[in-house]
N, C-alpha and C positions, 0 to 999 in steps of 0.2 A: 871539337875539343882535343885540345892534345894532352899526351900523357899525364904531365905533370898536374892541368888540372884535373882530371882525374884524380891522382893520388891525393891532391889537399881536398878535394870534394869526398872520397872513400873516408880520409883522415877527419872531415868533420862529420861526418855519418857514425863512424865510431865512436867516436869522441862524445860528440854531442847527445848523439841519441842513443845508440847500444849501451856503453859506458857507463853516460847520466843515468838511464833506467833501471840500470840493473843497481848502480851504487844506491840511488832510491829506492827499491823494492827491499833492499838490505840494511837501510838505515829504517824504513820502519820500524825497528826491531828496537830501534833507539832514542826515536824521537818522538813529540806529539804527532797526531793526523793535522792539526791546526799548521804546525811550522811545516810539516813536509808540504802541503800547500802552496801554504803560502811559497817555500822555495821552487818548487816548478812550476810556479808562477812565473820565474827566472829565464825559465829556459829560452823563449823567445830571445831576450837579451843579449846574454851571452853567446848564442849561434849567432846572430847579427855582428857583434862583437869581433869570433873570431872566423866568419866570413871574412871580416873586415883586413882582421891582421894575418893571415894565411893567405885568401883570394885576392887581396887589394881591394874589396868593393865597397864602395861609400856608399853608406846609406843616406839615402832620401831625407827631407826635412820632415818629412810625414812619418817615416819610418824611425827615425830619432826621437820627435816627439810622444810617439808610443814608446817607447824606450822609458824614457823618461816620465811617463806617466804609470806603467809596470812597474818601476821605479820606487816611487813616490807612494804608490797603492803599500808595498812592499813593505814600507817603511813605517807608514802610517800602521799598519797592521800589525806589525812586528811589536809597534811601541805600544799599542790595544792589547796586543797577547801580554806583555812583561805589566803594564796594569793592572790585566785580571788576573794573574799569578799570583802578584802579592794580594789581591782581595780572596782568592780561595783558596782554605788551605789544603793539603796534602794530604789523602788518604791514604794511608797505608794498608798493605792488602794482608791479610792474615791466612796462615797455613790452614 
């Protein structure tokens, strides 16, 4: 493995793992746990996307189908969350 590949691998590790997890933890202060879990489920998808963009690794058909399944379930879950949010009244916290 050459130095160029190691640099790209380090970038993927920093941006797709360390930075994303740090932002995820910080974001839990501002979003509901349901939305956070749906977002976390997309991590494999953008990991494969960045590997394609930065390393030129073309995903196999099986991996691409898995990504489509993940994206599809994320859209369905997001739609259901929005539908449930419209039904459930927001409860305000009193001091």
